C-alpha positions in Angstrom: 23.9 43.7 91.1 23.5 44.8 87.5 26.3 44.1 85.1 27.5 46.1 82.2 27.9 44.3 78.9 31.1 44.3 76.9 30.4 44.5 73.1 34.1 43.6 72.2 34.0 40.6 74.4 30.6 39.6 73.0 32.0 39.7 69.4 34.9 37.4 70.4 32.5 35.0 72.1 30.3 35.0 69.0 33.1 34.1 66.7 34.4 31.3 68.9 31.0 29.9 69.5 30.3 29.9 65.7 33.6 28.0 65.0 33.1 25.6 67.9 29.7 24.6 66.7 30.6 24.4 63.0 31.3 21.0 61.5 33.7 22.5 58.9 36.2 25.3 58.6 34.7 28.8 57.8 36.2 31.6 55.8 36.2 35.2 56.9 33.5 36.0 54.5 31.2 33.3 55.9 31.8 34.4 59.5 31.1 38.1 58.5 27.9 37.0 56.8 26.6 34.8 59.6 27.4 37.2 62.4 26.7 40.5 60.6 30.0 41.9 61.8 32.5 44.2 60.0 35.2 42.3 58.1 37.9 44.2 59.8 36.5 43.3 63.2 36.3 39.6 62.3 39.9 39.6 60.9 41.2 41.3 64.1 39.4 38.8 66.3 40.7 35.8 64.3 44.2 37.1 64.4 44.2 37.2 68.2 42.5 33.8 68.4 45.1 32.2 66.1 47.9 33.6 68.3 46.3 31.9 71.3 45.7 28.6 69.4 41.9 28.9 69.9 41.5 28.7 66.2 43.7 27.7 63.3 43.7 28.7 59.6 44.0 25.9 57.0 45.5 25.9 53.5 42.2 27.3 52.0 42.3 30.3 54.4 39.4 29.0 56.4 39.3 28.8 60.2 38.4 26.0 62.5 38.7 25.1 66.2 42.3 25.1 67.4 44.0 22.8 69.9 43.5 25.1 72.9 39.7 25.1 72.3 39.5 21.4 71.5 41.2 20.4 74.8 38.5 22.1 76.9 36.2 19.9 78.9 32.9 19.3 77.0 31.1 20.7 80.1 33.0 24.0 80.0 30.9 26.8 78.5 32.9 28.1 75.5 31.4 31.6 75.8 32.4 31.9 79.4 35.9 30.8 78.8 36.4 33.3 76.0 34.9 36.1 78.0 37.4 35.7 80.8 40.4 35.5 78.4 40.9 39.3 78.2 40.6 39.7 81.9 43.1 36.9 82.6 45.5 38.4 80.1 45.2 41.8 81.9 45.7 40.2 85.2 48.9 38.5 84.0 50.2 41.7 82.5 49.5 43.7 85.6 51.4 41.2 87.8 54.1 40.5 85.2 53.9 36.8 85.6 51.8 33.8 84.6 48.1 33.5 85.4 45.9 30.5 85.4 42.1 30.0 85.7 40.9 26.6 87.0 37.4 25.2 87.5 36.8 23.2 90.6 34.0 20.6 90.2 33.4 17.0 91.3 36.6 17.0 93.4 38.7 17.8 90.3 40.6 20.9 89.2 40.5 21.6 85.4 42.6 24.2 83.7 40.2 26.6 81.8 42.7 29.2 80.6 46.3 30.3 80.9 48.1 33.5 80.2 51.8 34.3 80.3 53.6 37.6 81.0 57.2 38.2 81.9 60.2 36.1 81.2 59.4 33.0 83.3 57.2 30.3 81.9 56.8 27.4 84.3 55.2 24.2 83.1 52.1 22.6 84.4 48.8 21.3 83.1 47.6 22.2 79.7 44.2 23.9 79.0 41.6 21.2 79.4 43.7 18.8 81.6 42.6 18.1 85.1 43.8 16.6 88.4 42.2 15.6 91.7 41.7 18.5 94.0 44.3 18.0 96.8 45.9 20.4 99.2 46.9 23.2 98.5 45.1 23.3 95.1 41.6 24.7 95.6 42.4 26.5 98.9 41.0 29.7 97.6 37.5 28.3 96.9 37.1 25.7 99.6 35.6 28.1 102.2 32.6 28.6 99.9 32.1 24.9 98.9 30.0 22.3 100.7 31.0 20.9 104.1 31.5 17.5 102.4 33.9 19.0 99.9 35.9 20.8 102.6 36.2 17.6 104.6 37.4 15.6 101.6 39.9 18.4 100.8 41.2 18.4 104.4 41.9 14.7 104.2 44.4 15.3 101.4 46.8 17.4 103.5 48.8 14.4 104.5 49.2 15.6 108.1 50.5 19.1 107.1 49.6 21.5 109.9 47.6 24.6 109.3 45.2 23.5 106.6 42.0 24.4 108.6 43.6 27.7 109.6 44.3 28.4 105.9 40.6 28.1 105.1 39.9 30.6 108.0 42.5 33.0 106.5 41.0 32.7 103.0 37.5 33.3 104.4 38.7 36.5 106.2 41.0 37.9 103.5 39.8 36.5 100.1 43.1 35.1 98.9 45.8 32.5 99.7 49.6 33.1 99.4 52.2 30.3 99.3 55.9 29.9 99.7 58.2 26.8 99.1 58.6 24.0 101.6 62.1 25.0 102.7 63.2 28.3 104.3 66.0 28.5 101.7 64.8 31.4 99.4 66.9 30.2 96.5 64.6 27.1 96.2 62.2 29.2 94.2 64.9 30.0 91.6 66.3 26.5 91.5 62.9 24.9 90.9 61.8 27.5 88.5 64.9 27.0 86.3 64.6 23.2 86.5 60.9 23.3 85.5 61.4 25.9 82.8 63.9 23.6 81.1 61.2 21.0 80.7 59.0 23.2 78.5 55.7 25.1 79.0 53.3 22.2 78.1 54.0 18.8 79.6 52.1 16.1 77.7 54.2 13.1 78.7 52.6 11.6 81.8 55.9 10.8 83.5 57.3 14.3 83.0 54.0 15.9 84.0 53.9 13.9 87.2 57.4 14.9 88.2 56.8 18.6 87.3 53.6 18.6 89.4 55.5 17.0 92.3 58.2 19.7 92.1 55.5 22.4 91.8 54.0 21.1 95.0 57.3 21.9 96.7 56.8 25.5 95.7 53.4 25.7 97.4 53.9 23.5 100.5 53.6 26.4 103.0 50.7 28.8 103.2 51.4 32.3 104.5 49.7 33.4 107.7 48.6 37.0 108.4 51.7 37.5 110.6 54.0 36.3 107.8 52.5 38.7 105.3 52.7 41.7 107.6 56.3 41.3 108.5 58.7 43.9 107.0 61.1 41.2 105.9 61.5 40.1 102.2 60.2 36.6 101.9 60.2 34.0 99.1 56.9 34.0 97.2 55.6 31.2 94.9 51.9 31.6 94.2 48.9 33.7 95.1 45.3 32.6 94.4 41.8 34.0 94.8 38.3 32.7 94.4 36.2 33.6 91.3 32.4 33.7 92.1 29.3 32.9 90.2 26.5 34.1 92.5 27.4 33.0 96.0 29.4 30.0 94.9 33.1 30.0 94.2 33.4 27.9 91.1 36.8 28.9 89.8 40.2 29.6 91.3 42.6 32.2 89.7 46.3 31.8 90.4 49.3 34.1 89.9 52.8 32.7 89.8 55.3 35.5 90.8 58.0 32.9 91.6 60.1 35.4 93.5 63.0 34.3 95.7 62.4 37.5 97.8 59.4 39.8 97.8 59.1 42.7 100.3 55.9 43.8 102.0 55.0 46.4 99.3 55.5 43.8 96.6 53.4 41.2 98.5 50.6 43.8 99.0 50.7 44.6 95.2 50.2 41.0 94.2 47.4 40.7 96.7 45.6 43.7 95.3 46.1 42.5 91.7 44.8 39.0 92.3 41.7 40.3 94.2 40.9 42.8 91.5 41.5 40.3 88.7 39.3 37.7 90.4 36.5 40.3 90.7 36.8 41.3 87.0 36.7 37.6 85.9 33.6 37.1 88.1 31.9 40.0 86.3 33.0 38.7 82.9 31.4 35.3 83.6 28.1 36.9 84.5 28.3 39.1 81.4 28.8 36.0 79.3 25.8 34.4 80.9 27.7 31.5 82.5 
């Protein structure tokens, strides 16, 4: 399938790649000269990149790599990461909640990009950090991974029922949807408030481990087709979908609505948004030459 290029995205990618490869900070004039772009365009791109901490400006008004870019895995293609940034931001805005893109490789999940929208910012891993892929993380990509990867993933369920059925559901529907471990709908609000008090970026290992444990309580139960089709309002934690490169699902995109109660129309809206967003990110990756 042919893809349509995106000149605005390509300009952002070019600026980031130039700064990522440069051994010193570069001024706006130097960037303009090297990339043959308009000064106004470069200034606008740098302003947005600074807001996202992809780049920082020093006392000499020169720009260099920022902390969000530095934390990326060396194996992560910079151009591809930048290309999906706009699509992930659009996905978060459409859903009105946080969105995360993770890469699944070598039985580990690495955070590639994060975007926030809405009032709730729940902590988790920072961009560039990774954890072993254990249930339910990676559920949206496992049906398209190797049989050996699927077997290893299934061994991490710790006896929870329904893991194999979840993979069948994802294969048929193209997404996974989760609720908290308890039937008490208020658990979503309680855990969200608790985690929000810890801050958006957890760098201390002990705090991060506890936050991830509590986040696991929010995603302990996967919805079945019958659950989703009911007319009742149900608690909703996260929705995830696979992002493809060719016929292989290499990334997982995740929305965090964190709703104590979501009716059938709301559930359908999140499903539509996450599917469309995953498709747009897949196209962006191809456009960037990932």
